C-alpha positions as a Python dict, from the first residue, in 0.01 Angstrom:
ca = {
    (1, 'X'): (0, 0, 0),
    (2, 'X'): (96, 322, 181),
    (3, 'X'): (114, 555, -122),
    (4, 'X'): (225, 873, 64),
    (5, 'X'): (513, 679, 223),
    (6, 'X'): (598, 529, -118),
    (7, 'X'): (620, 876, -275),
    (8, 'X'): (833, 1015, 9),
    (9, 'X'): (1067, 716, 11),
    (10, 'X'): (1105, 716, -368),
    (11, 'X'): (1183, 1088, -366),
    (12, 'X'): (1446, 1045, -95),
    (13, 'X'): (1613, 739, -247),
    (14, 'X'): (1614, 881, -600),
    (15, 'X'): (1759, 1212, -481),
    (16, 'X'): (2039, 1044, -286),
    (17, 'X'): (2116, 761, -532),
    (18, 'X'): (2052, 978, -840),
    (19, 'X'): (2181, 759, -1128),
    (20, 'X'): (2245, 1064, -1348),
    (21, 'X'): (2480, 1214, -1088),
    (22, 'X'): (2672, 885, -1055),
    (23, 'X'): (2685, 833, -1433),
    (24, 'X'): (3000, 1042, -1505),
    (25, 'X'): (3205, 851, -1244),
    (26, 'X'): (3074, 519, -1380),
    (27, 'X'): (3187, 615, -1731),
    (28, 'X'): (3533, 719, -1608),
    (29, 'X'): (3592, 401, -1406),
    (30, 'X'): (3470, 172, -1685),
    (31, 'X'): (3615, 356, -1985),
    (32, 'X'): (3872, 79, -2044),
    (33, 'X'): (3595, -183, -2071),
    (34, 'X'): (3410, -272, -2389),
    (35, 'X'): (3032, -228, -2398),
    (36, 'X'): (2959, -587, -2289),
    (37, 'X'): (3184, -569, -1982),
    (38, 'X'): (3064, -218, -1902),
    (39, 'X'): (2703, -336, -1897),
    (40, 'X'): (2802, -638, -1689),
    (41, 'X'): (2966, -406, -1437),
    (42, 'X'): (2652, -190, -1431),
    (43, 'X'): (2425, -486, -1360),
    (44, 'X'): (2664, -603, -1088),
    (45, 'X'): (2633, -260, -926),
    (46, 'X'): (2253, -289, -928),
    (47, 'X'): (2274, -637, -773),
    (48, 'X'): (2511, -519, -500),
    (49, 'X'): (2280, -225, -421),
    (50, 'X'): (1979, -458, -398),
    (51, 'X'): (2156, -701, -163),
    (52, 'X'): (2293, -425, 60),
    (53, 'X'): (1958, -246, 74),
    (54, 'X'): (1782, -572, 169),
    (55, 'X'): (2033, -636, 449),
    (56, 'X'): (1991, -284, 587),
    (57, 'X'): (1611, -298, 569),
    (58, 'X'): (1589, -637, 742),
    (59, 'X'): (1856, -591, 1008),
    (60, 'X'): (1891, -214, 1048),
    (61, 'X'): (1633, -170, 1325),
    (62, 'X'): (1766, -476, 1511),
    (63, 'X'): (2119, -335, 1498),
    (64, 'X'): (1994, -5, 1641),
    (65, 'X'): (1818, -194, 1920),
    (66, 'X'): (2137, -385, 2000),
    (67, 'X'): (2314, -54, 2064),
    (68, 'X'): (2017, 88, 2254),
    (69, 'X'): (1933, 344, 1986),
    (70, 'X'): (1571, 414, 1901),
    (71, 'X'): (1447, 484, 1549),
    (72, 'X'): (1365, 840, 1658),
    (73, 'X'): (1724, 900, 1772),
    (74, 'X'): (1846, 766, 1440),
    (75, 'X'): (1588, 975, 1256),
    (76, 'X'): (1736, 1294, 1402),
    (77, 'X'): (2095, 1184, 1334),
    (78, 'X'): (2009, 1058, 986),
    (79, 'X'): (1825, 1381, 911),
    (80, 'X'): (2134, 1583, 1005),
    (81, 'X'): (2350, 1364, 777),
    (82, 'X'): (2102, 1409, 492),
    (83, 'X'): (2086, 1784, 553),
    (84, 'X'): (2465, 1808, 522),
    (85, 'X'): (2450, 1608, 197),
    (86, 'X'): (2169, 1827, 63),
    (87, 'X'): (2355, 2150, 145),
    (88, 'X'): (2670, 2011, -19),
    (89, 'X'): (2472, 1938, -337),
    (90, 'X'): (2315, 2286, -330),
    (91, 'X'): (2669, 2425, -329),
    (92, 'X'): (2757, 2217, -635),
    (93, 'X'): (2916, 1921, -454),
    (94, 'X'): (2849, 1549, -493),
    (95, 'X'): (2611, 1348, -269),
    (96, 'X'): (2870, 1069, -256),
    (97, 'X'): (3176, 1023, -42),
    (98, 'X'): (3453, 1078, -296),
    (99, 'X'): (3731, 917, -95),
    (100, 'X'): (4063, 1020, 53),
    (101, 'X'): (4348, 1135, -174),
    (102, 'X'): (4489, 781, -163),
    (103, 'X'): (4153, 632, -261),
    (104, 'X'): (4115, 882, -545),
    (105, 'X'): (4461, 785, -673),
    (106, 'X'): (4355, 419, -674),
    (107, 'X'): (4038, 506, -869),
    (108, 'X'): (4239, 702, -1128),
    (109, 'X'): (4478, 409, -1166),
    (110, 'X'): (4187, 169, -1223),
    (111, 'X'): (4034, 401, -1480),
    (112, 'X'): (4359, 397, -1677),
    (113, 'X'): (4397, 17, -1676),
    (114, 'X'): (4421, -115, -2033),
    (115, 'X'): (4152, -346, -2159),
    (116, 'X'): (4220, -688, -2303),
    (117, 'X'): (4275, -738, -2672),
    (118, 'X'): (4554, -767, -2930),
    (119, 'X'): (4888, -595, -2873),
    (120, 'X'): (5204, -606, -3080),
    (121, 'X'): (5516, -790, -2971),
    (122, 'X'): (5847, -608, -3022),
    (123, 'X'): (5884, -804, -3347),
    (124, 'X'): (5552, -677, -3474),
    (125, 'X'): (5349, -998, -3434),
    (126, 'X'): (5013, -938, -3262),
    (127, 'X'): (4953, -1146, -2950),
    (128, 'X'): (4645, -1176, -2732),
    (129, 'X'): (4660, -1011, -2394),
    (130, 'X'): (4432, -1137, -2119),
    (131, 'X'): (4146, -921, -2001),
    (132, 'X'): (4254, -731, -1689),
    (133, 'X'): (4165, -913, -1374),
    (134, 'X'): (3791, -962, -1326),
    (135, 'X'): (3845, -909, -953),
    (136, 'X'): (3951, -551, -1026),
    (137, 'X'): (3635, -492, -1228),
    (138, 'X'): (3425, -647, -951),
    (139, 'X'): (3605, -428, -698),
    (140, 'X'): (3523, -118, -901),
    (141, 'X'): (3159, -228, -914),
    (142, 'X'): (3142, -258, -536),
    (143, 'X'): (3390, 12, -435),
    (144, 'X'): (3352, 300, -495),
    (145, 'X'): (3044, 279, -720),
    (146, 'X'): (2810, 77, -496),
    (147, 'X'): (2966, 177, -166),
    (148, 'X'): (2991, 458, -77),
    (149, 'X'): (2867, 640, -390),
    (150, 'X'): (2522, 481, -419),
    (151, 'X'): (2477, 317, -79),
    (152, 'X'): (2659, 560, 143),
    (153, 'X'): (2569, 698, 488),
    (154, 'X'): (2276, 902, 356),
    (155, 'X'): (2112, 609, 177),
    (156, 'X'): (2166, 373, 470),
    (157, 'X'): (2023, 627, 716),
    (158, 'X'): (1720, 680, 492),
    (159, 'X'): (1660, 306, 456),
    (160, 'X'): (1666, 251, 832),
    (161, 'X'): (1448, 554, 909),
    (162, 'X'): (1184, 479, 645),
    (163, 'X'): (1176, 109, 737),
    (164, 'X'): (1128, 202, 1102),
    (165, 'X'): (852, 441, 997),
    (166, 'X'): (669, 176, 793),
    (167, 'X'): (480, 32, 1090),
    (168, 'X'): (285, -221, 882),
    (169, 'X'): (315, -470, 597),
    (170, 'X'): (174, -217, 350),
    (171, 'X'): (428, 40, 467),
    (172, 'X'): (715, -206, 432),
    (173, 'X'): (594, -298, 81),
    (174, 'X'): (593, 73, -5),
    (175, 'X'): (960, 102, 97),
    (176, 'X'): (1052, -211, -100),
    (177, 'X'): (867, -78, -406),
    (178, 'X'): (1048, 256, -381),
    (179, 'X'): (1389, 86, -363),
    (180, 'X'): (1313, -148, -654),
    (181, 'X'): (1183, 142, -866),
    (182, 'X'): (1499, 348, -809),
    (183, 'X'): (1722, 47, -883),
    (184, 'X'): (1524, -23, -1202),
    (185, 'X'): (1595, 334, -1318),
    (186, 'X'): (1961, 287, -1219),
    (187, 'X'): (1978, -34, -1425),
    (188, 'X'): (1840, 141, -1735),
    (189, 'X'): (2076, 438, -1697),
    (190, 'X'): (2385, 219, -1653),
    (191, 'X'): (2282, -13, -1940),
    (192, 'X'): (2263, 284, -2179),
    (193, 'X'): (2537, 482, -2001),
    (194, 'X'): (2749, 582, -2306),
    (195, 'X'): (2448, 710, -2502),
    (196, 'X'): (2300, 898, -2205),
    (197, 'X'): (2639, 1042, -2109),
    (198, 'X'): (2685, 1186, -2458),
    (199, 'X'): (2351, 1367, -2436),
    (200, 'X'): (2384, 1511, -2086),
    (201, 'X'): (2532, 1860, -2081),
    (202, 'X'): (2728, 1991, -1784),
    (203, 'X'): (2457, 2252, -1727),
    (204, 'X'): (2190, 1983, -1699),
    (205, 'X'): (2401, 1790, -1447),
    (206, 'X'): (2449, 2102, -1233),
    (207, 'X'): (2076, 2183, -1240),
    (208, 'X'): (1984, 1824, -1151),
    (209, 'X'): (2237, 1807, -867),
    (210, 'X'): (2111, 2128, -707),
    (211, 'X'): (1745, 2037, -751),
    (212, 'X'): (1808, 1699, -584),
    (213, 'X'): (2000, 1881, -311),
    (214, 'X'): (1695, 2095, -233),
    (215, 'X'): (1473, 1785, -220),
    (216, 'X'): (1716, 1604, 12),
    (217, 'X'): (1746, 1908, 241),
    (218, 'X'): (1365, 1934, 265),
    (219, 'X'): (1330, 1564, 349),
    (220, 'X'): (1610, 1596, 605),
    (221, 'X'): (1441, 1887, 785),
    (222, 'X'): (1116, 1687, 803),
    (223, 'X'): (1304, 1385, 945),
    (224, 'X'): (1474, 1594, 1215),
    (225, 'X'): (1148, 1766, 1315),
    (226, 'X'): (955, 1436, 1330),
    (227, 'X'): (1230, 1277, 1539),
    (228, 'X'): (1249, 1569, 1782),
    (229, 'X'): (871, 1582, 1824),
    (230, 'X'): (868, 1210, 1909),
    (231, 'X'): (1159, 1240, 2153),
    (232, 'X'): (1040, 1568, 2307),
    (233, 'X'): (657, 1571, 2304),
    (234, 'X'): (659, 1903, 2493),
    (235, 'X'): (769, 2069, 2168),
    (236, 'X'): (422, 2005, 2028),
    (237, 'X'): (292, 2273, 2263),
}
């Protein structure tokens, strides 16, 4: 297995998909769910991420070829996207696309949806109320938590670039291992989300976001330089 590629890929994917940065939004959007449903939503998010990552890794290079784009072209473009994300995080922003005002309003409305349980009739007799639609919960799991928060433009660009860089079976296995490792960490964080959220201070979140931003920016600069050197060999001197 290509260990250097594994380390680079893991660092990039973890920095972009950082489960601890996504955790506060997950807790807000699932606050109306009981622990069982919250964990089910978390595992659904991990499954969606795994399926989407597999699709991008298998078909990403072919899609680029269909449009006549080389991996090196995409490496430069993807590096610029990642650099913008990294600089945003260094300034205290989020690595995720947070949505338009209309999309944010929809997310707030979902977060305030009541959970199922017993409610009183006007006469005082408790009656069972059905759990809010499972489709809504599934929709929250996919949008916005899976896409675009976890698997947004930066993650997709990184997956395509690193897969194109693999060049061998051992390299491809390194990328797969990096993705699975990050998703395993994501699964643990979302499973224990309430407990972890209670122990994470705002200061720790800010430090983590800016540290990950520096890592992403460094990886982005390397991607742009490697792409330019491949496209313009004269730059090597």
